[in-house]
N, C-alpha and C positions, 0 to 999 in steps of 0.2 A: 328845063334847067332846074326848076324847083324840085322836081321828082328826083333828079340826079343828086342834088344836095341832101335830100331826105335819105336816099339810099346810102350815101357816103356816111352821113351822121349815124345811121342805124348800125352800119358795119363797124364804125369806130366805137360806138357804145358796146356792141357785142364783144369786140376785142378787149375792151376794158374789163368787162364782166369775166371773161375767160381768164384774163391775166390775173385778176384779183383772186379767182378760184384757185388757180395754179399756185399763186403766191401763198394762199392759205394752207396748202398741203405741207410745205416745209415748216410752217409755224406749228402745225399739229405734231409733226414728226419731232420737233424740238422739245415737245412736252410728252415724253414717253410715259406710259402707264405701267405701274407695278401692282399686280394683283396680290392681295394679302388674304390668306386663309387662316383661320384660328381653330386649332384642334386641341381639345382638353378633355381628359378622361380616358376611359377604357376604349381600346381599339375594337370596335364592333362594326358589322356590315354597314350601318348608316353612315359611319365615318368614311368608309371607302367610297360610298355613293357621293358624299359631300365633296371629297377631294377630287373625284373624277369630274364632277360638275364644275368645280372651280378651275381645274386645269384646262378643261374644254373651253371655258369662257376666255381664259388667258390666251389660248391658241387662236380662237376665233377673232379676238380683238388685237392679235399681234402684239401682245404685251411684251415689254422689255424683259420681264421676269415674273415668276410666280413664287411668292414667299409663303411657306407654311410655318406658322408659329406653333410649336409643339410642346405639349406638357402631358405626358402619359405614363402610367405605371406599367403599361403593357396591354396585352389583349389576345385575341384569337389569332392563331398561326395562319389559318386560311385567309382571313381578312387581311392580315399583314402581307401575304403573298400578292393579293390583288392590288394593294396600294403600291407596293414596291414595283410591281410590273408596270403599273400606270405611270409612275414617276420616271422609271428608266426608259420608257418608250414615249415620253412627252416630246412634243415639237416646240417647246418653249423652255428656257432655262428654269430649273426648279431649285429653290434655295430652302433648305430646312433650317429653321432657327429655333433652337431650344431656349425658351423664355417663358415667364419672367424669372427674376432671381429666385432661387429656391426650387425651380422646376426641375424635372428630370425626364429623360427619354429612356426608360428602362425597358428591357425585354423587347417587345415589338417595336418600341420607339427607337431602339438602336438600329434595327434593320432599316427603318424608314429614313433615319438621319443619314446613315452611310450610303443609302441608295441615291441621294440627291446629287445634283451637279456641284453644288456648293453647300457645305455643311458648316453651320455656325452655332456658337453657344454664348449665352449671356454669362458673365462672371457670376459664380455662385450656383451654377447648375451642374447636373450629373448625367452621365450616360453609361450604359452597360448593363450588367446582370441579365444577360439574355439567355441563360440556361433554361430550357423547358422545365416546368415544375409540376408536381403532382400535389393536389390539394385534398385534404380530408383523410379519413381513415382508410378509404378504399383507394389504394395506390394503383397507378398505371403499371402493368406488368413490366418487369425489368428489361426483358428483351425488346418490348415495344418502346419503352423509354429510351433505350440505347439507340434504336433506329431513328427516333425523332431527334435525339441529340446529334447524332452523326449527320443527319440530313441538314439540320439547322446550322451546324458548324461549317459544312461544305458550302452551303448556300451563302452564309455570311462571308466566307473567303472569296467566293465568286463575285459577290457585290463589291467587296473592297478592291479586288483586282481590277474590275471593270472601271472603277472610279479612281484608281491610282492611289489607294489608301493602304495603310499598313495591314497586310493580310494576317500576319501572326497575332498581332494584338487584337484584331477584330475577332479572330477565331477564339481567342482566350475569353472573350466576353461571353461566349456560348459554352465552351467546354469547362471553364473554371468559374463561370459567373463573375468575371472580373468587372469592376466598375471604374470609371474614370471621371475626375473633375474636369472642368473646362480647360484648366492648365495642362493636366495630364493628357487629355485627348488631343490637344494641339501639339504637344511635344511628341506624342506617339503617332502623329500623322493620321489621326482618325477624323479630324475636322480640319477645316481650312482657315478659320479665323474666329476671333472673339469680338463681340460687339456689345456695348452697354445698352444701346437703344436701336430701334428699327431704323431710324434715320442714319445712325452711324454705320449700320450694316449696309444700307443701300449705297452710301457714299464709298464704302470700302470695295464693293463689288463692281463699281463703275469701271469699265474698260477690261473686265475679265474676258478671256477668250476660252471657249469650250466647244465641244462637238456634241451635237444632238444624236439621237438614236438613228435618224435617217441619214447620218453622215454629214449633215450640213454644219459647217463651222460658223459660229456666231460670236459676236462681241457684245457684251452687255453695255449698251450706250445710254447712259443716264447723264444728261447734261447738268451737272452740279445740282442746284436746287430747283431745276426746271421740271422735275418729274412730278407725276401725280400718283398718289397711292389710292387704290380702289379696294376697299374692304368688302369682301364677299362672305357675309356671315351665313350661318345655317338658317334655313327658313323655319317656320313654326312647326311643321310636321317633322322635319329632321331633328329639331331640338327635342320634341316630345319622344320620338323613337329612341334618341340617344339616352334620355333620362330613364325610360323604362327598360333600356338594355343594360343598365348598370346592374351587376350581379347582386348588390345589396338591395336595390329597388325591386328586382325580380323576386328575390327571396321574401321581401316584405309583402309584395302583392300576393304571392302564393300563400303566405301565412294569413293575411287578412281574408283571403278567399276561404280558407279552412275555418276561421273563426266565424265568418258570416254564415257559412253553411251549417256549422254546428249549432249556432243560435237559432237558425230557421228550423232545423229539424227538431230541436228540443222544445221550441215554442212556436209551433206552426201558426201562420196567420199574421206574423209581424211584418212580412213582405219586404221591408227595407233591408234587413240583414241578408235575405236571400238574393235580392237584386244586386246589392253591393258586392256580395260574395261571388255571384256569377260573373259580373263584369270584371272583378279583380282576377278571377280564375282565367278568363279568356286572355286578359292582358299578360298574366303571368305565363301562360302557355306560349304566347308570342315571344316573350323575353327569354324563356328557357330554351325555346327552339333556336333563337338567334345565337344564344350563348353556348349552344351545343351541350346542354345539361345532360347529366347522367340520369336516365329515367328510372334507374333502380332506386336512386335517392328520392325522386319524386314519388315513386310507388310507396316507399316507406312512410313518407309524410301523409299520403292519402290513407295508408293503413292505420296511422295514428288517429286520423279523423274517425275512421270506422270503429276503432276501439273506444274512443271517447263517447261516440254515439251509443255504442252497445252498453256502455256503463249506465246510461240513463234508463235502459229498459231491463237491465239484469242486475241481480244482487251479487256482486263479486267482491264486496268489501274493499274496493279500490284497486284490485289487481289489474283490471282492464285499464284503468287510468294510468297506473304505473307502467304497464306495457305500452300504452299510447305515448307517454312521455319519452320512454326509451327509444321507441320507433321514430319519434319526431326528431330527437337529437341526432341519431345515427343518419337518418335521411338528410338532415340539414348539412351534416359534415360531408356526406357523399354526393351532394347535389351537383357540384362542379368538379368532382374528383377526376374526371376524364377530360377536362378542359384546361390544358396548360396555360398558366398566366391569368386564369380567372379564379377568384375566390371570394367567399363571403366573410366579412369581418367576424372573427370569433366572438368578440364582445357582443355583437348584434345577435349571433346565434344563442348565446347564453341568456341575454335579456329576453329574447322572444320565447325561448323555452320556458323560462320562469313565468312570463306573462301568460302563455297558453296553459301551463299547468295550473296557475292560480285561477284562471278563468274556468277551467274544467272542474276544479275542486269547488269553486263557488257555485256553479250550476248544480253539481251533484249534491252539495250541502243543502241547496234550496229544495231539491227534490226530496231528500231524506226528511227535512223538516216538515215538508208538506205531507209526507206519508205518516209521520208521527203525530201530526196535529189531529185533534179530535174532529171527527167528521161532523159537519153541520147539517147534513141532509140524510134522508133515508132512515132506516130502523135504528142503526147505530147512533145516528145523530140525535135520537130522542132520549137516550140514556142520560140521566141526570137532569132532565127537563122537568118542570112542575106540571102537575095536572090537578083537576078538581073532581071529587067524587060527585056523581050525579044521582047515584042510588047507593044504598047501604052496601058496604063490602063485607060479606059475612062467610067466607072471605072473598067471594066473587061477586062482582057487580059491574056497573058501568061508570067510566070516568070520561071527562072531556079533556082532550090533549091536542094541542096544535089545531084547535078549531074543529076537531072531529070527535065522535063518540067511539070509545074503545071498550072492549071487554077487558076487565082488569081483575087481578087477584091480589089481595093484601097479603103481605108477608108476616103480619102479626095479628093483633086482635081486631075486632070489628071497627070499621071506619064509617062515620056518619056522613050523610049527604052534605055537600057544600064544604067539606073539609079538604084542605090542600094536601097533596101528596107529591112524592118524588118518584119518578120512573126509575126503576133499578135494573130492569131486564126486559127485552123484547123477544117474544117467542112466537114466530109466525104472525098471527093477527091478535095476539094476546099480550097484555102488559102485566108486568109485576111491579107493584108499587109499595111504598112504605111512607109512614107519616114524615112530614118535613122535619119535625123536631128530632127525628132519629137519623137524620142524614149523616 
């Protein structure tokens, strides 16, 4: 009897546990999660990796939606293609939100925004200007630029058509580099809504119905204020790679590498400039590779380094330095000339060119001053130094100079032993001297 009661009690307790567990599921479901990613800066490969990781987590956790806060001046076309493809094939609703106030989604950002299931902008933001650009003196060939523009325009039109947006206006953002304010974009049916805050955005999209790439029709079900936002920030490595992938930072790294190497070559043994320059050079090569830099520009900058170094060992009266400065400036302008949407700030180029020129002139000046300075050692270093006659100079005898005995010849009358003289000339192992008073 007791055993039967124990069994019944155990079954009742087990039933209560199971009931509580099942009851907990609806409670969790009533608090949906919204994944939030934050993208700011140039669109480079590490951004694509970050977005892919964030969307994957949202899919794995069955999030109600994945919001990408976007603020970008543009970036690489190939990276943009990867991001757009990932967004359009996501198995979770993707919302691109251009924010905060004053932000923009230019060039690559326009493609990313229009590819989302729901596109939103903060009041005071801008979108558009998606025409491919050529930066620097070395322009992309006209026929090649035409092909890139045509491809980008058709691609933009395809994205807009798939998302039910205004294809004509979207295409003008590429062909005519047209820009839109948040109000313009909403009126032109390029975005779906405007929202002052993230919370306002989430409340507005509650109940939206949309179709995912796999054909599944879903409804964004966010129960009022019962949702949870999970911010998925970039990790330390992603942050570091994004920083050095900025074209201005890449240019600075390359410049610092050249300065470090010039310093080490001109003053061997300092070690630190060489180590610092070497590390900067490796980081710069990574950044330039990621940004698809034009290696002709990089070669011109390296040529400038060679010309600066050659100036230290050749008497060219500044011609090599002038050539180095010219090569450096042209190389800087051409560095990203084949990367549409990527450019180095012109003010930074001017400032660095002046700094490198000043540094080179300073080092050259120090070398020239050293060459003009009277030598302190060797035969030439003895000229003008005092000596003392050890024997009569009639006119030839022996003097003591620099702690040694030398054969010396007087340039004038007889000089008595112990009298101080000045060395006027050194000829092999013989000195020419004169009385100190006649200096």
